[in-house]
N, C-alpha and C positions, 0 to 999 in steps of 0.2 A: 710559305712560312718553311716549310719542311726543305725547300730547295736553298734558302737560305743560309741553314741551320746545317743542315749535313746533304749537302752538295756532293762527297765524297759518294762514288757509287758502291762502298761497300758495305753500307747501310740498306742498299739492296739486296745482299746476299742473302738467299733462300736458306732456312734451316728447320726441320720436320715443320716444311709447310709454310714460314710465316717469315718476314722479312727480318733482320735484324732491327732495324726500325721501330718493328711493331712492338719486338722485344720489351725495347725501350721504354718504350712508352707502355705498356703493361707494368712495367718497376715503378716507373715514375706513379701510376696510378696505384699500386699497391702501399706506397710510400705516403701519399697522399690523403689515402684514406682509413689506412693507419692514426694519420694524426687526427681525420677529423674525429674518427671513433674514440678514438682517448680525450679529445675536447670534450666530445657531448659526454662522456661518462663522467668526467671531469663538472660539468656545467651541472648535469642532473645530480650528482651528488649534492652541490651545494644549493640547489634549487630545493631540493627535499630537508637539506638540514636547516635551511632559513624558515620552511613552511615547519617542521619540527618545534623550532623555537617560538611559533606565533599560535601555536593549536595544542590541545590538550590529546587530543587521540594519540593511541600507542602504534596505529597502523604504520604511521610513517614510519618507525623502527624497521617493521619487516618491508619497505618498500627501498631501504637503505641496504640492508641485507643483501637483498635480491639483486640492488644493482652492484654489489660490491662482489657478487659471486661471476659476472662478466669478467672473465679475466681476459688477459693481452693475448694468448693461444686463440682464444675467440674470436675478437675481432680480428685478430691477423688472416685467419682462416677466411673472415668475411672478404677481410679486405684483397687476398688471394684469390678469391672468387671472383668478385668485381673485376679484379685486372685481369684475369685470364679469359673473361670476357670480350677482352680487344685481341685476343687471338684466335684461330683457326684450331678447337680441339676436338676430334671426332673418337667415334668408335668408346673404346674399355675406358679411355685417358677420361674423356667427356662425362661417364657413367659414374666413373670414381670420383672424379671431383663433386658430383651431384649428391651422389650416397654419403660424400664426407658431410658435405655442407647440413643435408639433413639429419644425419646423427649429432650433430653439435647442436643444432635447433632444440631437436628431441631432447637430449640433454640437457640443456639450460631451460627449458620448458619444464620438466621435471624437478629440477631446482627447485625454480620460482614455485612451483605448486606446493611440494612440500614444505618451502618456507611459509606460504599461509598457511598448510594446514596446521602445521605445529603450534603457528603463533594465534590462530584462531584458539586451540584446544588448549593451552599454556593461559591465555585470557580467560576461558572459561573454567579451570579447575584451580585450585588453589595449591600451590606449590608447597606449599608448608604442610600437608599432608601424604604422608606416605603412600596409600592408596590412591591419593590423586597424580602421583608422581608415578605409580606403576601403570596408570592408566591412560597417562601421557606419552611414556617410552611406548606402551602397545599400539594404542593411536600410530604413534612415531614411526613403529614398525610395518603395521597393515598399511597403512597409508603408503609405506617407501616401497611395500613390497606389492601392491597393488598397481602404483602408479609407475615402476620400472618393467612391472608387466606387460602393460598397455603399449608403453613405448618399446619395448621389444618388437613385442607383436608387428606394431607400425613398419618399425624397422625392416624386418623381415617381410612383409607384405613389400614396400618399396624394393627390397633387394629381391623382388620375385618370384617367393617361397611360398605356397600355397598355405594360409593359415586356416583354412575353414577346418580340416581334415584335424589340424593340432587342436583349433579350439572344441574341435566337438571332443577330442580326447580328453581336454583338461577338465571339461564339463564332467563326463563320464565319472573321471577319477576324483574331482572334487564332489561329485552327487556319493560316493563309496566314502569319501573320508567323512561327509557332513553325516551321513547315516551310521557312522560308528562311532563317531562323536558326538553326536547331537546335542547330549547333555551338558555337555562342557561347553559347547558350543554357544547353547544358550545362555549358560551362566555367565560366559566372557561378554555377550553383547549385553545382557540384561545390567551388568555392571557398567558399561559405558553409558547407555538410557540411563541407566542411577546419577553417576557423576555430570552428565550433562543437561537432561533433566533439573536435578536436583530438587525431589520432593524431601529429603534430608540431608543434613548432613552430621558428620558426628559430631556426637553435643546433644542432638535434639532429641526431645522427650518423646516417643510415639507408642502407637497403639496397632498393633500388628498381628494379625489373628488371634486375638485374644489375648496376646503377652505385652505389657505396657515396661518398657524400660525405656536406659536412655543409650543411644547409637556410640560402639566404641569405635568398630572400624568398619568402611565399607572395602571388602578386598574384590581380588579380579574374581573369585567365585564364590563368597559367601558375605552378608551382613552380619557382625555381631551385636550382640544388644545386651547391655547389664541391666536385666531384670529387677523389680522391686525389692524383689526377697534377695537378691545377692548372687543368684546364678547368671553363665552367659547363655544364652537361648544364640545359636547359630542358624541362621536362615540361608537357604541356597538364591541365590539373586535372580534365579525365572521364576521362583515363589513369589519374591518380594515385588515384581513389576504387573504380579498378576491378580493382586488384593487389594481390595479399599485399606489406607495408610491412614491412620489420624494423627497430625504431627500437632500433637499438642502443645512441644513449645513453642512454637511460633504465634500460637493467639496471644494478643496483645492485652485481651483482660476476659475473664471469667465470669459469665452469667450464673446467679444463684439463686434457684428458686425452691424455696421450702412452704412447710403449710404447718399453719399451730390453730389448736382451736379451744376454746373457753367454754366454761357451762353452759346450759341452757337456764341458768335460773339466776344467770347475769342479766341486770337491769339493761334495759334498748338504751339508755341515756347513754349508760357505758359502751354497751357493744359500740356505740357512733365513736367513741373517742379511740378505740383502739386500732386504727387505722392512723391516727396523727400520732399516738402515741409510738407505736412504730415507726413511724416515717421520722419523729424527731430523734428517736434512735441511730436509725441507720444514720441518719447526717452529721451525726455527731463524732465520726468516725472518720480517718486519714483514709485516703486510699480506696475511696468506695462510692460509688454513684447510685442512688435512690431510683429506682423505676416506677413501681407501684405497689400498693397494699388494696385488696380487696375483701368482703364477707364471701366467699366463692359459694358454700353449699351449706344448707342446715343436714348437717352430716347424722349419723345413727345416734351417735353419743356427745355432739360437740356442733358448735357456731365455729364452722371451718374458714380458716380466712388463708388466704396465698398470699406469699411475700417475695417480692422479685426485685434483687439490686445487682449491680456488677463492680464485681474487683478488678481495678485499674492496674493489674500486676496479673502475670502468666505463673508467679512463683508459688507453686502450693504451698508451704509453710506459712506466706503472708497470706494466705486466701484461709485456713486455718487459723489464724489470729484473728482474721477481721470476723471469719464468721461465729467464730468465739465469744467475742465481744459485743455483737449484736445480738447474740440470745441471750448472754446475762444481761445486757441492757434491757431488752423485752421481758424477761423476767422480772425483773428488779421493779421496772414500771409498771409491772401488773401487779404487784404485791403494793407497791403506793396506792394504786387507785382501786385497792379491793376487788380485782379481777381477778378471778381464779381460772390456771388451764387445766382444761378436761384432762382425763383419758381416759380407756376405755371401761364404760359402765353397761350393765344392765339391769335394768328395775322388772321386778317379778312380783305380779300383784296374785294373792291367796284369798279366795272366797272360802271363808269358814260359814260351817254349815249353823 
């Protein structure tokens, strides 16, 4: 076929170790693969966009962004690299072409990984929170610096540079910096742990180290809590992640337990009616679920009953309103049935001579 199409001897002219015919075929291969890569990118985008329409997941958007980062210069170079394989290239030129391809691949890999990390972080954190925005930016910067550092070391290794001593030097310098700023770094990484693990979010009512209050802000270094008395409690993030936290704002209901005593002089028949009276009072209330009432003990100055019920709300105001109605209802029921609530008393017997 070559003889039929290119029967002129000019095509056999050797230039830099390759015939003109070979250069022509390399150009044809380059153009062909540019078209192929362009078509593959277009087809991939169309396929992913069709998947996006049929699924609810947002990860498809990240894939579209990654595909769009593949610019023409990248697949032009890949096509150029494939075309050069048809030619005989040796020495520094061949090495330079190989290193160019490796550089492009590392660059694209770093871009793709950064997009995936940024997307994951944005999915985990609320964009409306300023503290979350700061955390997103921080993770973006740290992840970018780390990925570019690893990519740079990989390239240096392929360029023939001995990176072992360089890594050792970076390690010593990193240890020195970490020791000098260990408290700042501890707060920094603790803030990331809080943002990702979400033990609480701004607006939650929590108890932390004996302080009860509403979380106002989760910052890079500190967490701010508005206490019940109105003051602002500022806690370093490293302390937040190292203690037990009660997230009161996330409970769906409140379990209420209290004791009430009646006097020993109460007739047994009336004592037996007490559980049913209390049960009726509790079941008459809204947002409340009765659990149990029992005569628990014969106390020092009363017959002591234990009452347990659940308030179906985490709002403290609702709990106090319900509890007040229950206590008033129990008092009214006891008064109607002639049952006297006990109070601490002591009887003293005196022998007269």
